[in-house]
N, C-alpha and C positions, 0 to 999 in steps of 0.2 A: 303828929309825931311819926306816924307810919310812913308818910310820904318821904320823909327825910332818909329812910332806909333804902329807897330806890336809887340805884347807881346812876340812872339817866335823868333823874329829877333833882332840881335844886330849889328848896323852899327859901325865898328871900324875904318874906314878911308874913305877918299874921295879925289880924285885927279882930276885935271883939264885937263890932257892930258895923252896919252898912256905911255910915258916915266915915268912920275910921278906915274902913276898907277903901273907900273912894280916895281919901287923902293919901293913904299909903300907896295906892296904885299910881296916883299922879306923880308922887315922888320917886317911886322905884321903877315905873314903866315895865311891868312884868310881861312875859309872853303869854302867860295863862293866869287867870284869876278864878279861884274856886270860891263860890258863894253859896251860903245856905239860903233857901227860899225864905225862911223865917228868921229874921235877925232883929235884934233890938233897934229901935229908932227908925230905921229905914230898911224895908224888906229887900229881898234879893232882886225882885223885878225893878223896883225904883233905883236900886244901886246899879243894876245892869244898864238901865237907860242913861243914868248919869255917866257911867264909865264909857259908854259908846261915844259920848261927846268929849269927855276929858282924856281918855286913853284909847283912842280908836284902834290902835294896833294890838291890843290885848284880846285874846280869845277868852270867853267867859263860860265856865262850866258851873251849872247850877246843881247843887246837891240837896235832896229833900226827902222827907218821909211822905210827902203829899204828891204821889205820882198819879195824877188824874189828867184827863184831857184838857180841862180848863186851865189848870196851873201850868201844864206843859206848853200850851198855846200862848199863854201870857208871857212866859219866860222867853220863848223863842221869838215872839213878836217884839219883845224888848231888845233883842239882839244877842241872846245867849247862843253859844255855839253848840252846847250839849246840855242835856237834862238827865240827871242820874238819880235813881232812887237809893236812899241810904240802906234799905233792908236787903239790897242785892249783893252786899258784901264789897270788898275792896277791889276786886278785879274789874267790875264795870267802871268804877271811878278811874282806875289807872288807865284803862283802855280809852276812856273819853278824854282824859288829859293828854295822852300820847297822840290820839287822832287830832285833837285841837292844836297840839304843838306842830305836828306834821303839816297842817294847813297853814300855819303862821310862819313857817320857815321861808326865807326868800328862795327864789329859783336859783339854781346853780348854773352859772354861765360856763360854757366850754370854750 
């Protein structure tokens, strides 16, 4: 809900588990997907791997309470663009989303 208050962000979908997130992302083709590392049914790493194949253009930001070297490495190896700890507050998440969006924008031709 908090992301919807940001004037430069537009939330176009929300899912309750990894499989639903994958199906929704395939349908909506979002620029950014924010996933929790721990989700019912299919975790964030498995969902990230699946998204890399199904929605290659989407940047993926992983949000988690488990900020450790192993989980960070697994998420990034799966294709996540960023890895953000939940306890860090909203600003690190917003920063990661905006950085991911800036990377996914097409180059402007002059």
